[in-house]
One Martini backbone bead per residue (centre of mass of N, CA, C, O) as a GRO file, in nm:
protein
   88
    1MET     BB    1   5.844   3.122  -5.547
    2GLN     BB    2   6.155   2.959  -5.587
    3ILE     BB    3   6.288   2.646  -5.493
    4LYS     BB    4   6.607   2.525  -5.452
    5ASN     BB    5   6.833   2.302  -5.464
    6PRO     BB    6   7.090   2.190  -5.328
    7THR     BB    7   7.433   2.142  -5.336
    8TRP     BB    8   7.594   1.832  -5.373
    9TYR     BB    9   7.897   1.672  -5.250
   10LEU     BB   10   8.149   1.483  -5.299
   11LYS     BB   11   8.416   1.385  -5.086
   12THR     BB   12   8.568   1.335  -5.334
   13PRO     BB   13   8.808   1.417  -5.517
   14CYS     BB   14   8.874   1.557  -5.818
   15PRO     BB   15   9.029   1.400  -6.097
   16CYS     BB   16   9.006   1.624  -6.316
   17CYS     BB   17   9.109   1.905  -6.145
   18GLY     BB   18   9.184   1.896  -5.819
   19GLN     BB   19   8.922   2.079  -5.743
   20GLY     BB   20   8.745   1.969  -5.529
   21SER     BB   21   8.408   1.852  -5.579
   22PRO     BB   22   8.171   1.677  -5.705
   23SER     BB   23   7.847   1.710  -5.826
   24PHE     BB   24   7.520   1.633  -5.804
   25CYS     BB   25   7.331   1.465  -6.063
   26MET     BB   26   7.045   1.435  -6.301
   27CYS     BB   27   6.826   1.283  -6.499
   28PRO     BB   28   6.512   1.399  -6.614
   29THR     BB   29   6.413   1.131  -6.756
   30CYS     BB   30   6.536   0.870  -6.551
   31GLY     BB   31   6.726   0.946  -6.279
   32TYR     BB   32   7.015   0.941  -6.320
   33LEU     BB   33   7.303   0.926  -6.115
   34THR     BB   34   7.564   1.176  -6.077
   35VAL     BB   35   7.869   1.355  -6.156
   36ILE     BB   36   8.025   1.688  -6.160
   37CYS     BB   37   8.260   1.905  -6.289
   38GLU     BB   38   8.253   2.240  -6.237
   39GLU     BB   39   8.519   2.338  -6.365
   40MET     BB   40   8.496   2.158  -6.653
   41GLY     BB   41   8.197   2.008  -6.715
   42ASP     BB   42   8.224   1.710  -6.645
   43THR     BB   43   8.064   1.390  -6.679
   44PHE     BB   44   8.026   1.114  -6.511
   45ILE     BB   45   7.938   0.789  -6.554
   46ASN     BB   46   8.029   0.705  -6.243
   47PRO     BB   47   8.002   0.790  -5.902
   48LYS     BB   48   8.164   0.515  -5.793
   49ASN     BB   49   8.361   0.543  -6.073
   50LEU     BB   50   8.566   0.788  -6.189
   51GLU     BB   51   8.765   0.616  -6.382
   52LEU     BB   52   8.558   0.576  -6.634
   53GLY     BB   53   8.479   0.871  -6.687
   54PHE     BB   54   8.301   1.028  -6.953
   55THR     BB   55   7.993   1.204  -7.054
   56GLU     BB   56   7.722   1.339  -7.285
   57ILE     BB   57   7.531   1.098  -7.211
   58CYS     BB   58   7.312   0.906  -7.083
   59PRO     BB   59   7.388   0.579  -6.971
   60ASN     BB   60   7.085   0.482  -6.950
   61CYS     BB   61   6.886   0.623  -7.183
   62LYS     BB   62   7.037   0.771  -7.429
   63GLN     BB   63   6.888   1.085  -7.459
   64THR     BB   64   7.035   1.275  -7.256
   65LYS     BB   65   7.204   1.545  -7.202
   66THR     BB   66   7.417   1.653  -6.952
   67VAL     BB   67   7.338   1.964  -6.975
   68GLU     BB   68   7.031   1.876  -6.864
   69PHE     BB   69   7.096   1.831  -6.594
   70VAL     BB   70   7.014   1.808  -6.250
   71LEU     BB   71   6.984   1.849  -5.939
   72ALA     BB   72   7.030   1.659  -5.664
   73ASP     BB   73   6.876   1.504  -5.411
   74THR     BB   74   6.884   1.335  -5.124
   75ASP     BB   75   6.703   1.098  -5.207
   76ASN     BB   76   6.863   1.018  -5.466
   77ILE     BB   77   7.134   0.965  -5.327
   78LEU     BB   78   7.033   0.741  -5.134
   79LYS     BB   79   6.907   0.551  -5.357
   80ALA     BB   80   7.209   0.511  -5.489
   81GLY     BB   81   7.388   0.430  -5.205
   82PHE     BB   82   7.442   0.667  -5.038
   83THR     BB   83   7.575   0.836  -4.771
   84LYS     BB   84   7.615   1.098  -4.550
   85ASP     BB   85   7.938   1.044  -4.564
   86ASP     BB   86   7.972   1.097  -4.894
   87TYR     BB   87   7.842   1.390  -4.841
   88GLU     BB   88   7.790   1.783  -4.851
   0.00000   0.00000   0.00000
């Protein structure tokens, strides 16, 4: 039996699609945390500044494509400086 991480969402509305909130994901290579618009499939460069736009490759390690990113867990979200009031 495999247990999957829950999907955590930023409480900020998605500026990409205007529907719902972006979900937290992370690079499996370097652990870089960001958010993705599940409606459009676009990955934001910086989860703390969604206005910076999107990326298709990890902005940290520049090796991993964002389509390979995995769901982020609570520990990774908190380590990135978010508080429990920032996501649900």
